[in-house]
N, C-alpha and C positions, 0 to 999 in steps of 0.2 A: 504494500497499501503507501502510494509516494505523498510527503507533502505537500499541505498549499501553495509551499516557495517552489518545492522541484516541480509541481505541474504547472507553475506561473514560467519557469525556465524551457520546461516544453514546450509550451504557446510562446517563446520567444518574447513574453511582457518582462520587459524590467525590472530586476527587483528591485525594490527598497536600498537606499545607498549605505554602506557598512562606514564610511567615515562621515562627522560632523563638513558639512559642506565648506563652511569657512575656517577646517584646521591644514589644507595643504599650505595656503600661502603664506598662514602665522608659523609652521615647520619650516620653509625652507626660509623665511625671515631669521628666523632664531639660533639655525644651524649657521647661518653664514656671521650672526652677531657675538654667536655667544659658544655655539660649537654643540649645542643641547636642545632639546624642546620637550616641554611636558604638558600636556590638555588634559582636563578633565572632561567626561561625556563625549568622547571623542570618537569611542567605537558604539556602534550601533546596539543597543542594550537586548534586544531578541536575539542578535548574532552570540552577543557575551554569556546569556543563560542557556544557547545550545551547545556552545562551546565546553563551555562548566561542566554542562551534565555529561558529555563524551568523554572529558577528563576526568571528572568522577568514578565515572563506568570502567575506562583505566586502569585507575587505580584501584579499586575494587575486586576485579580480576587479575589483579597482578601481572597486566600487561605495559608495567612500565620498566625504563631501565636505569640503573643508577648511573646519574650524572657523573662526567671525570673530566681530569682537568690534562690540556693540551691533547695534541692530534694524529693522528698515525700512529707510527710505532711509538709517540713519546707519551700515549695516550696513559692516565693511572686514575686509580681509583682513592681519592685522597677523603674521608670522609671527614677531616679537621678542617679540611678546606672548602667544600662545596659537600652539602645534605640532599640536593633534590633528587630527580627521579622522571626522564623525559619520556616522549615521545613522537619522532619524528614529524609534520604534518608530509601528508603525501597524497591530498586530496580525493582522502577515502569515503568523504562525508560531504554532504551538502554546504555543511555550515564551515568544513574548511575550505571547500572550494570557494565559495564567500569571503571567506579571510582572504586567501592569497591572491585571489583577485585585487582587492583592495588595497593589498601592498601592491600588487603589480601597479595598481595606479598612482601611487606615491613616488614609486620608481619612476616609471616615467615624466612624473613630473620634476624629481628630483635631475635628472636625464636632463632635459630641457630646459631647465631654470641654471642648473649648474656646472653642466657641460662634464658630467662625472666618470660617465661612460662604464654604468652600472650594468652588470651582465647578467644578475640572476639574483633570487631569495631564498632563501633555507629557512627557515621555521621550524621548531621543538613545543610541547606542550610543555610546562615546567611545573612539578608538585611539590611543593614544599613541606612535610611533615609537620606537626606539631615541635619547636626546638631545633630545625635545619635553618641554616643559613648560606653563606658563599662569602668570602674573605673577599679583601678590596681587591683586584685586577683591572688588566684592561682585555679588552676584547681581539685584541691585534698587535701586532708589532710594526714599529714603522722601518720602515724598506722590505719589509718580505709579506705584507700584508696583503689577502686579497679582499677581509671582509673589510669595507669603509665604512658604511652605517649600520650601527645596532638598533634593534625597536624590542620596546617590550608593549604589550597590550594585557591589562588586568580583567579578571574574570569573578572575582569573585563578590557577588550581593552582601549587601549590609556588613561591609566590614566595620568594624567595632572601632575607637579611636586608641584604644589599649590591644588591639591586633598584633599589631607588631608586624614586623616585614616588610618594613621600609625598605625602598632602594635609597640609597647616600651616591650622590654624583659629586664629583668632586672637582676644581678648576681644572684645567687642562693646563695653566701655568704655574700651578701651585697645587700640586697631591694633597697636601696639609689641609687645605681650604673646604669644606661643603661649600656647593650652591645651591642645593636642591636636595630635598628628602620627599619620597614620590612614595604616598600610601597606597598601598595597594586594593584599591577600590574597582567596581565593576566599571570597564567604559572610560580608565583613563591609560594614554597613551605615551609614550616616553619614546625620544628618538634622539641618538647622539652618537659621536666621530668617534668611530672602534677603535682607534689607534690613539685616542688624544685625551678620553675621560675615562679616569679611571676612575669605577665605582661599587658597591658592596647590595649587600642584601643580608638587612639586620635579623639577627633570629627572630623567627616568628613563633606566636603565642595561639596559632587557630593552622588549620590547614590552609596553604596558600597554591594560588591556582593561576598561572599568566601563561604567554606563548611570547618566550624570545625567537626571534629572528634578527638576519643581518642579509645586506643586500651589499652584495660580493661584484667584485672586478675580475674578468678573465684571465687567471693569472697560465698561462699553457706553458709546458715544458716539455721541449723532448715530443710533440706530439700530442700529446695526452692533455687532454683540458681540464684547467683548473685542479692539480694534484694536490695531494692532501700536504699537510707541511705542518 
């Protein structure tokens, strides 16, 4: 049985936008001016509810993988650094497709406005159980990075003020100076330069649900497109 949204897609009727229409120009301006963007209520509430339910079902059925640090052969499981569990988005559900299509719109806007040459977007669900955190880090390293811009979309409804789990952003030119503290409330969307903005996730008191993603450049090498590094 198809959902109403899937029936609209079959009939080629446009779906409601997944992003607030005013978000894109503000996002682009903020990236240029300060290297990061934060917006409340940017993601469509109905879409967030569908994605949250999907992630909750994955967690309930032990279908998430422990997240590691590093990539390729350097990948390590370090629960003293990172405590979330993940599932990569692959368009297997209507909600995933809608979210990834919205990120495609962001990619196109960034390339048109800033000439970044973004090649693709990858993203995963991130589930932080109570007590989990992620120590301060960069998502990419200067000089050998293909992750250019990081994104985080938050899915938790009714997140309390004392729920913890905030993402803290630090100044690109002064890693000791906090510039933003992001409460993981439903619909909030954050975006920042992957190789310049240090950030961390503080310990969460409640199960915390989000989607972490990265816009990437093509780092082809030896005939292989975008090899792991």
